[in-house]
NUTIMI-855289 format. One record per residue (C-alpha): residue number from 1; x, y, z. Coordinates in Angstrom, 2 decimals. Layout:
BEGIN
+-----+---------+---------+---------+
: pos :      c1 :      c2 :      c3 :
+-----+---------+---------+---------+
: NUM :       X :       Y :       Z :
...
+-----+---------+---------+---------+
% end
This chain:
BEGIN
+-----+---------+---------+---------+
: pos :      c1 :      c2 :      c3 :
+-----+---------+---------+---------+
:   1 :  113.70 : -104.29 :   46.56 :
:   2 :  111.96 : -104.70 :   43.25 :
:   3 :  111.96 : -108.06 :   41.57 :
:   4 :  110.68 : -109.60 :   38.37 :
:   5 :  109.25 : -113.10 :   38.06 :
:   6 :  110.62 : -115.58 :   35.56 :
:   7 :  108.06 : -118.24 :   34.81 :
:   8 :  107.27 : -120.30 :   31.78 :
:   9 :  103.98 : -121.55 :   33.20 :
:  10 :  101.68 : -120.48 :   35.99 :
:  11 :  102.64 : -123.57 :   37.97 :
:  12 :  106.39 : -122.92 :   38.08 :
:  13 :  108.08 : -121.84 :   41.28 :
:  14 :  109.05 : -118.20 :   41.08 :
:  15 :  112.71 : -117.55 :   40.31 :
:  16 :  113.62 : -114.05 :   41.44 :
:  17 :  116.56 : -111.98 :   40.21 :
:  18 :  117.84 : -109.01 :   42.20 :
:  19 :  116.77 : -105.62 :   40.85 :
:  20 :  117.96 : -102.63 :   42.87 :
:  21 :  115.31 : -100.00 :   43.72 :
:  22 :  115.66 :  -96.86 :   41.63 :
:  23 :  118.30 :  -94.49 :   42.94 :
:  24 :  119.92 :  -96.94 :   45.36 :
:  25 :  123.29 :  -98.70 :   45.14 :
:  26 :  123.11 : -101.92 :   43.17 :
:  27 :  123.50 : -105.22 :   44.98 :
:  28 :  122.38 : -104.46 :   48.55 :
:  29 :  119.06 : -103.61 :   50.16 :
:  30 :  118.03 : -103.39 :   53.81 :
:  31 :  114.35 : -103.28 :   54.69 :
:  32 :  111.96 : -103.92 :   57.57 :
:  33 :  109.44 : -106.72 :   57.49 :
:  34 :  106.74 : -104.05 :   57.66 :
:  35 :  108.08 : -102.63 :   54.38 :
:  36 :  108.10 : -106.13 :   52.88 :
:  37 :  104.47 : -106.68 :   53.85 :
:  38 :  103.58 : -103.38 :   52.23 :
:  39 :  105.27 : -104.37 :   49.00 :
:  40 :  103.87 : -107.84 :   48.39 :
:  41 :  100.82 : -109.77 :   49.52 :
:  42 :  101.08 : -112.47 :   52.17 :
:  43 :   99.51 : -114.93 :   49.72 :
:  44 :  102.25 : -114.32 :   47.17 :
:  45 :  104.97 : -114.58 :   49.80 :
:  46 :  103.59 : -117.94 :   50.90 :
:  47 :  104.35 : -119.42 :   47.47 :
:  48 :  107.67 : -121.27 :   47.09 :
:  49 :  110.32 : -119.14 :   45.40 :
:  50 :  113.97 : -119.50 :   44.41 :
:  51 :  115.86 : -116.19 :   44.75 :
:  52 :  119.10 : -115.58 :   42.88 :
:  53 :  120.54 : -113.59 :   45.80 :
:  54 :  121.13 : -113.89 :   49.54 :
:  55 :  118.53 : -113.29 :   52.26 :
:  56 :  119.58 : -112.47 :   55.82 :
:  57 :  116.72 : -112.14 :   58.26 :
:  58 :  116.55 : -111.40 :   61.98 :
:  59 :  113.53 : -110.66 :   64.16 :
:  60 :  113.02 : -108.04 :   66.85 :
:  61 :  109.60 : -109.31 :   67.96 :
:  62 :  107.38 : -112.30 :   67.33 :
:  63 :  108.29 : -115.51 :   65.56 :
:  64 :  108.32 : -116.75 :   61.98 :
:  65 :  108.14 : -120.17 :   60.37 :
:  66 :  110.25 : -120.22 :   57.22 :
:  67 :  110.78 : -123.17 :   54.90 :
:  68 :  114.19 : -123.55 :   53.23 :
:  69 :  114.88 : -126.46 :   50.88 :
:  70 :  111.72 : -128.18 :   52.13 :
:  71 :  112.69 : -128.08 :   55.82 :
:  72 :  110.79 : -125.77 :   58.19 :
:  73 :  112.66 : -123.52 :   60.61 :
:  74 :  111.26 : -121.41 :   63.45 :
:  75 :  112.96 : -118.02 :   63.72 :
:  76 :  112.78 : -116.04 :   66.95 :
:  77 :  114.35 : -112.74 :   68.09 :
:  78 :  118.12 : -113.00 :   68.42 :
:  79 :  118.57 : -115.63 :   65.71 :
:  80 :  119.54 : -115.11 :   62.08 :
:  81 :  118.23 : -116.97 :   59.05 :
:  82 :  120.44 : -117.08 :   55.94 :
:  83 :  118.97 : -118.26 :   52.64 :
:  84 :  121.51 : -118.64 :   49.85 :
:  85 :  120.99 : -118.37 :   46.09 :
:  86 :  119.52 : -121.50 :   44.57 :
:  87 :  117.76 : -122.62 :   47.73 :
:  88 :  113.98 : -122.88 :   47.55 :
:  89 :  112.30 : -120.84 :   50.26 :
:  90 :  108.73 : -120.29 :   51.43 :
:  91 :  107.68 : -117.54 :   53.84 :
:  92 :  105.41 : -118.22 :   56.79 :
:  93 :  102.93 : -115.82 :   58.40 :
:  94 :  104.67 : -112.43 :   58.57 :
:  95 :  101.82 : -110.88 :   60.53 :
:  96 :  103.29 : -112.10 :   63.82 :
:  97 :  106.83 : -110.86 :   63.33 :
:  98 :  108.84 : -107.67 :   62.99 :
:  99 :  112.49 : -107.50 :   62.04 :
: 100 :  115.10 : -106.63 :   59.46 :
: 101 :  115.78 : -108.23 :   56.08 :
: 102 :  119.14 : -107.80 :   54.33 :
: 103 :  119.28 : -108.73 :   50.63 :
: 104 :  122.54 : -108.85 :   48.69 :
: 105 :  124.08 : -110.24 :   45.55 :
: 106 :  127.08 : -112.55 :   45.57 :
: 107 :  129.36 : -110.20 :   43.68 :
: 108 :  128.93 : -107.36 :   46.17 :
: 109 :  131.83 : -108.78 :   48.21 :
: 110 :  135.37 : -109.32 :   47.03 :
: 111 :  136.46 : -112.94 :   46.64 :
: 112 :  138.63 : -113.05 :   49.77 :
: 113 :  135.87 : -111.65 :   52.00 :
: 114 :  133.26 : -113.97 :   50.48 :
: 115 :  135.51 : -116.96 :   51.20 :
: 116 :  136.23 : -115.85 :   54.78 :
: 117 :  132.50 : -115.32 :   55.39 :
: 118 :  131.71 : -118.77 :   53.91 :
: 119 :  129.21 : -117.18 :   51.58 :
: 120 :  129.40 : -120.11 :   49.14 :
: 121 :  129.23 : -122.88 :   51.75 :
: 122 :  126.27 : -125.11 :   50.80 :
: 123 :  126.52 : -126.88 :   54.16 :
: 124 :  126.34 : -123.76 :   56.32 :
: 125 :  123.49 : -123.77 :   58.84 :
: 126 :  120.31 : -121.99 :   57.79 :
: 127 :  119.71 : -120.55 :   61.26 :
: 128 :  122.38 : -119.37 :   63.71 :
: 129 :  121.99 : -117.78 :   67.15 :
: 130 :  124.75 : -115.52 :   68.48 :
: 131 :  125.65 : -115.90 :   72.15 :
: 132 :  127.86 : -114.12 :   74.67 :
: 133 :  129.81 : -111.17 :   73.23 :
: 134 :  128.64 : -112.00 :   69.69 :
: 135 :  125.10 : -110.82 :   70.48 :
: 136 :  126.05 : -107.17 :   70.76 :
: 137 :  128.69 : -107.32 :   68.02 :
: 138 :  126.26 : -108.77 :   65.47 :
: 139 :  123.47 : -106.38 :   66.50 :
: 140 :  125.77 : -103.37 :   66.12 :
: 141 :  126.97 : -104.53 :   62.72 :
: 142 :  123.39 : -104.95 :   61.51 :
: 143 :  122.33 : -101.56 :   62.87 :
: 144 :  125.29 :  -99.78 :   61.25 :
: 145 :  124.41 : -101.42 :   57.94 :
: 146 :  120.75 : -100.38 :   58.25 :
: 147 :  121.65 :  -96.80 :   59.09 :
: 148 :  124.10 :  -96.53 :   56.21 :
: 149 :  121.56 :  -97.88 :   53.75 :
: 150 :  119.05 :  -95.25 :   54.88 :
: 151 :  121.65 :  -92.46 :   54.61 :
: 152 :  121.56 :  -92.37 :   50.82 :
: 153 :  122.50 :  -88.88 :   49.61 :
: 154 :  124.80 :  -88.04 :   52.53 :
: 155 :  127.80 :  -89.31 :   50.58 :
: 156 :  128.67 :  -89.69 :   46.89 :
: 157 :  126.95 :  -92.80 :   45.55 :
: 158 :  130.15 :  -94.82 :   45.02 :
: 159 :  131.41 :  -93.92 :   48.50 :
: 160 :  128.04 :  -94.89 :   49.96 :
: 161 :  128.18 :  -98.21 :   48.10 :
: 162 :  131.71 :  -98.89 :   49.34 :
: 163 :  130.58 :  -98.22 :   52.92 :
: 164 :  127.67 : -100.62 :   52.48 :
: 165 :  130.01 : -103.34 :   51.17 :
: 166 :  132.34 : -102.97 :   54.13 :
: 167 :  129.52 : -102.95 :   56.69 :
: 168 :  127.90 : -105.98 :   55.07 :
: 169 :  131.27 : -107.75 :   55.20 :
: 170 :  131.51 : -107.08 :   58.94 :
: 171 :  128.04 : -108.54 :   59.53 :
: 172 :  128.69 : -111.65 :   57.44 :
: 173 :  132.09 : -112.30 :   58.98 :
: 174 :  130.59 : -111.99 :   62.46 :
: 175 :  127.83 : -114.45 :   61.59 :
: 176 :  130.23 : -116.91 :   59.96 :
: 177 :  132.60 : -116.98 :   62.95 :
: 178 :  130.37 : -117.00 :   65.99 :
: 179 :  131.87 : -117.89 :   69.35 :
: 180 :  131.15 : -121.43 :   70.50 :
: 181 :  129.61 : -121.44 :   74.02 :
: 182 :  132.08 : -122.50 :   76.69 :
: 183 :  129.95 : -125.49 :   77.69 :
: 184 :  129.81 : -126.80 :   74.11 :
: 185 :  133.11 : -128.38 :   73.08 :
: 186 :  134.17 : -127.49 :   69.57 :
: 187 :  134.72 : -130.67 :   67.55 :
: 188 :  138.08 : -131.09 :   65.89 :
: 189 :  137.76 : -130.72 :   62.12 :
: 190 :  137.83 : -134.07 :   60.36 :
: 191 :  139.73 : -133.78 :   57.10 :
: 192 :  138.40 : -137.10 :   55.84 :
: 193 :  134.81 : -135.97 :   56.23 :
: 194 :  135.49 : -132.54 :   54.70 :
: 195 :  137.12 : -134.09 :   51.65 :
: 196 :  134.24 : -136.53 :   51.23 :
: 197 :  131.66 : -133.76 :   51.66 :
: 198 :  133.31 : -131.62 :   49.01 :
: 199 :  133.63 : -134.57 :   46.65 :
: 200 :  129.94 : -135.38 :   46.99 :
: 201 :  129.00 : -131.76 :   46.28 :
: 202 :  131.14 : -131.87 :   43.17 :
: 203 :  130.25 : -135.35 :   41.84 :
: 204 :  126.84 : -136.42 :   43.16 :
: 205 :  125.35 : -136.24 :   39.65 :
: 206 :  128.09 : -138.54 :   38.39 :
: 207 :  128.02 : -141.30 :   41.01 :
: 208 :  126.01 : -142.35 :   44.06 :
: 209 :  128.41 : -145.13 :   45.05 :
: 210 :  130.43 : -144.63 :   48.22 :
: 211 :  133.06 : -146.96 :   46.75 :
: 212 :  133.70 : -144.51 :   43.92 :
: 213 :  134.30 : -141.65 :   46.36 :
: 214 :  136.54 : -143.83 :   48.51 :
: 215 :  138.63 : -144.84 :   45.51 :
: 216 :  138.93 : -141.25 :   44.26 :
: 217 :  139.92 : -139.94 :   47.70 :
: 218 :  142.25 : -142.80 :   48.63 :
: 219 :  140.20 : -144.09 :   51.56 :
: 220 :  138.32 : -147.28 :   52.27 :
: 221 :  134.54 : -147.26 :   52.27 :
: 222 :  134.59 : -148.03 :   55.99 :
: 223 :  136.80 : -145.02 :   56.70 :
: 224 :  134.37 : -142.71 :   54.89 :
: 225 :  131.43 : -144.25 :   56.71 :
: 226 :  133.05 : -143.79 :   60.12 :
: 227 :  134.02 : -140.19 :   59.36 :
: 228 :  130.57 : -139.29 :   58.06 :
: 229 :  128.80 : -140.94 :   60.97 :
: 230 :  131.02 : -139.09 :   63.47 :
: 231 :  130.60 : -135.70 :   61.81 :
: 232 :  127.13 : -135.78 :   60.26 :
: 233 :  125.40 : -138.49 :   62.27 :
: 234 :  124.51 : -140.54 :   59.18 :
: 235 :  126.20 : -143.11 :   56.99 :
: 236 :  128.23 : -142.12 :   53.96 :
: 237 :  125.61 : -143.70 :   51.68 :
: 238 :  122.83 : -141.75 :   53.39 :
: 239 :  124.86 : -138.56 :   52.99 :
: 240 :  125.14 : -139.07 :   49.24 :
: 241 :  121.48 : -140.03 :   48.91 :
: 242 :  120.30 : -136.96 :   50.81 :
: 243 :  122.26 : -134.68 :   48.50 :
: 244 :  120.81 : -136.37 :   45.41 :
: 245 :  117.27 : -136.21 :   46.80 :
: 246 :  117.66 : -132.53 :   47.70 :
: 247 :  118.70 : -131.71 :   44.14 :
: 248 :  115.85 : -133.78 :   42.78 :
: 249 :  113.39 : -131.88 :   44.97 :
: 250 :  114.78 : -128.55 :   43.79 :
: 251 :  114.47 : -129.57 :   40.15 :
: 252 :  110.97 : -130.95 :   40.63 :
: 253 :  109.82 : -127.88 :   42.53 :
: 254 :  111.41 : -125.35 :   40.22 :
: 255 :  110.70 : -125.49 :   36.52 :
: 256 :  108.98 : -127.86 :   34.18 :
: 257 :  111.68 : -130.42 :   33.44 :
: 258 :  110.27 : -133.87 :   32.75 :
: 259 :  111.16 : -136.87 :   34.88 :
: 260 :  113.33 : -138.10 :   32.02 :
: 261 :  115.25 : -134.82 :   31.90 :
: 262 :  115.75 : -134.76 :   35.67 :
: 263 :  116.81 : -138.40 :   35.68 :
: 264 :  119.43 : -137.69 :   33.02 :
: 265 :  120.69 : -134.56 :   34.81 :
: 266 :  121.15 : -136.50 :   38.05 :
: 267 :  122.92 : -139.42 :   36.40 :
: 268 :  120.19 : -142.06 :   36.42 :
: 269 :  119.97 : -144.62 :   33.62 :
: 270 :  116.28 : -143.94 :   32.97 :
: 271 :  113.18 : -142.27 :   34.47 :
: 272 :  112.02 : -145.54 :   36.04 :
: 273 :  115.25 : -145.92 :   38.05 :
: 274 :  115.00 : -142.30 :   39.19 :
: 275 :  111.34 : -142.69 :   40.19 :
: 276 :  112.04 : -145.82 :   42.26 :
: 277 :  115.05 : -144.17 :   43.94 :
: 278 :  113.12 : -141.01 :   44.82 :
: 279 :  109.99 : -142.84 :   45.98 :
: 280 :  111.96 : -145.21 :   48.20 :
: 281 :  113.70 : -142.32 :   49.98 :
: 282 :  110.83 : -139.84 :   50.28 :
: 283 :  107.70 : -141.96 :   50.38 :
: 284 :  106.30 : -140.06 :   47.38 :
: 285 :  106.77 : -140.37 :   43.66 :
: 286 :  108.39 : -137.45 :   41.85 :
: 287 :  105.02 : -136.43 :   40.41 :
: 288 :  103.33 : -136.59 :   43.82 :
: 289 :  106.09 : -134.48 :   45.33 :
: 290 :  105.83 : -131.87 :   42.55 :
: 291 :  102.06 : -131.62 :   42.94 :
: 292 :  102.35 : -131.34 :   46.72 :
: 293 :  104.91 : -128.53 :   46.64 :
: 294 :  103.07 : -126.55 :   44.00 :
: 295 :   99.71 : -126.97 :   45.66 :
: 296 :  100.66 : -124.88 :   48.73 :
: 297 :   99.64 : -121.27 :   48.67 :
: 298 :   99.63 : -120.73 :   44.92 :
: 299 :   97.88 : -118.08 :   42.90 :
: 300 :   96.21 : -119.31 :   39.70 :
: 301 :   98.49 : -116.85 :   37.87 :
: 302 :  101.40 : -115.54 :   39.97 :
: 303 :  101.52 : -111.75 :   40.32 :
: 304 :  104.85 : -109.87 :   40.32 :
: 305 :  106.68 : -110.57 :   43.59 :
: 306 :  109.29 : -108.83 :   45.69 :
: 307 :  112.04 : -110.66 :   47.60 :
+-----+---------+---------+---------+
% end
């Protein structure tokens, strides 16, 4: 795909909108990693970036280290990595890997399909690995999508685009509903945890107090803590704090907002309170974190990028 950088200064993380290649259906692109390497330098890919569209990546050979929202993942053949819009990503060394990259915009799918495929789920895993019968089903869906994308001109453009949408839907639905291995018991869904999780996603800039969420949801603080510990392995307070810190990292990494502006956006009384909160939970001040993220693999003046 072709992309244009949006940056107010040379130090800002690249924010990339989707721009369809000339003559291809808008909203979807399928390419090999070899094609990606031929389109953009490894040095530019190594810089943190924040795409405005989805990335689906699977490998056929080699391995790849890929950073998503400041956590590093190792991708190997058979697994799929899904980066959603708004997440900050950073590519590793592509010279050791071959595979397929699927790029698509949110509005390519109808609302019902997007919901069923959990496209908007901010808590969905970044990396999934199909097992059992899912391996072949997912591989076939991806191959059909790749072949259809390359068959431009065999059908009228709108028919071709409709076929791409349907084939992409099949792939996403397969990935969103993978079979759980027989030896791994599927946990029963915990409604208390799900309600708390959704409330935090909605209100974490308004309050960081577990008591406020408990009151709004009609639970006790202890009930929320037990549910969160059982489902996420951390306390309810830690769950809230991690979400706030993640958003703070995104804002510090992307753009040139001041500490005062970020503090206000995240609901802190003043920059000093925000700085103490962030430093206590990350071991680095906001300024130190920003410098550290922007010091990795940057060009003095970022060239146009693709992906």
